[in-house]
C-alpha positions as CSV (number, residue, x, y, z in Angstrom):
1,M,10.8,12.8,1.2
2,S,7.5,14.6,0.4
3,N,7.0,15.7,4.0
4,A,10.5,17.2,4.0
5,L,9.8,19.2,0.8
6,M,6.5,20.3,2.1
7,K,8.1,21.6,5.3
8,K,11.1,23.2,3.5
9,W,8.9,25.0,0.9
10,N,6.0,25.5,3.4
11,V,3.4,24.2,1.0
12,S,0.4,21.8,1.2
13,K,0.4,18.3,-0.3
14,K,-1.7,19.6,-3.3
15,D,0.7,22.4,-4.0
16,L,3.7,20.0,-3.7
17,V,2.1,17.8,-6.4
18,L,1.5,20.8,-8.6
19,I,5.1,22.0,-8.1
20,L,6.5,18.7,-9.0
21,C,4.2,18.6,-12.1
22,V,5.6,22.0,-13.1
23,F,9.1,20.7,-12.9
24,A,8.3,17.6,-14.9
25,I,6.3,19.4,-17.6
26,T,9.0,22.1,-17.9
27,G,11.8,19.6,-18.3
28,T,10.0,17.6,-20.9
29,T,8.9,20.7,-22.9
30,T,12.4,22.2,-22.8
31,S,13.9,19.0,-24.0
32,Y,11.5,18.8,-26.9
33,I,12.0,22.5,-27.8
34,T,15.7,22.0,-27.7
35,R,15.5,19.2,-30.2
36,V,13.2,21.2,-32.5
37,V,15.5,24.2,-32.4
38,T,18.6,22.2,-33.3
39,E,16.7,20.5,-36.2
40,W,15.4,23.9,-37.3
41,A,18.9,25.3,-37.3
42,G,19.8,22.5,-39.7
43,F,22.1,20.5,-37.4
44,T,22.5,16.8,-38.3
45,E,24.6,13.9,-37.0
46,N,27.5,15.3,-39.0
47,T,27.4,18.7,-37.3
48,Y,30.3,19.3,-35.0
49,W,29.2,18.3,-31.5
50,S,30.3,21.6,-29.8
51,W,28.0,23.7,-32.0
52,K,25.1,21.5,-31.1
53,L,26.0,21.7,-27.4
54,L,26.4,25.4,-27.5
55,L,22.9,25.9,-29.1
56,R,21.3,23.4,-26.8
57,L,22.8,25.0,-23.7
58,S,21.6,28.5,-24.9
59,V,18.1,27.2,-25.3
60,L,18.2,25.6,-21.9
61,V,19.7,28.6,-20.1
62,F,17.4,31.2,-21.6
63,G,14.3,29.0,-22.4
64,Y,13.9,27.0,-19.2
65,P,13.2,29.9,-16.8
66,L,10.6,31.3,-19.2
67,I,8.9,28.0,-19.8
68,L,9.0,27.3,-16.0
69,L,7.2,30.5,-15.2
70,F,4.6,29.9,-18.0
71,V,3.8,26.4,-16.9
72,A,3.7,27.6,-13.2
73,F,1.2,30.3,-14.2
74,V,-1.0,27.8,-16.0
75,L,-0.9,25.4,-13.0
76,G,-1.5,28.2,-10.5
77,Q,2.0,28.1,-8.9
78,F,3.4,31.3,-10.3
79,S,4.2,33.0,-7.0
80,F,6.2,30.0,-5.7
81,F,8.2,29.8,-8.9
82,W,8.7,33.6,-9.2
83,R,10.3,33.6,-5.7
84,F,12.3,30.5,-6.8
85,E,13.6,32.3,-9.9
86,K,14.4,35.5,-8.1
87,K,16.4,33.5,-5.5
88,L,18.3,31.7,-8.3
89,L,19.1,34.9,-10.2
90,S,20.3,36.6,-7.0
91,R,22.6,33.7,-6.2
92,I,24.3,33.8,-9.6
93,G,24.6,37.6,-9.4
94,I,22.2,38.7,-12.1
95,I,19.9,40.6,-9.8
96,K,20.5,42.1,-6.3
97,K,19.1,40.3,-3.3
98,E,15.9,41.8,-1.9
99,E,16.3,43.5,1.4
100,P,13.8,42.2,4.0
101,V,10.9,44.6,4.6
102,K,11.2,46.5,7.8
103,S,8.2,47.0,10.0
104,K,7.2,50.4,11.3
105,E,8.6,49.6,14.8
106,E,12.1,49.0,13.4
107,T,12.3,52.3,11.6
């Protein structure tokens, strides 16, 4: 599995380990922050479940990409995750796809 990911992403074994660490740290951090935000908002066990779900999804959708890029920067993998984020945002239609850069011979 690791060889397939290394080939797909065109990264070294060290970079693959760091990339997987970024995903793990980001997921754990986002989960913790989501819990803290719902507690800060005053939600309890008696709060209607859809309100909690809406707040948690908001934190996940907007917080996860920011935390991902921050953790990637700290672990030296920012360029990989910046490309990852741009590809994701272009797939869901938030940003336009980047046109491939043409060489001088093609123009």
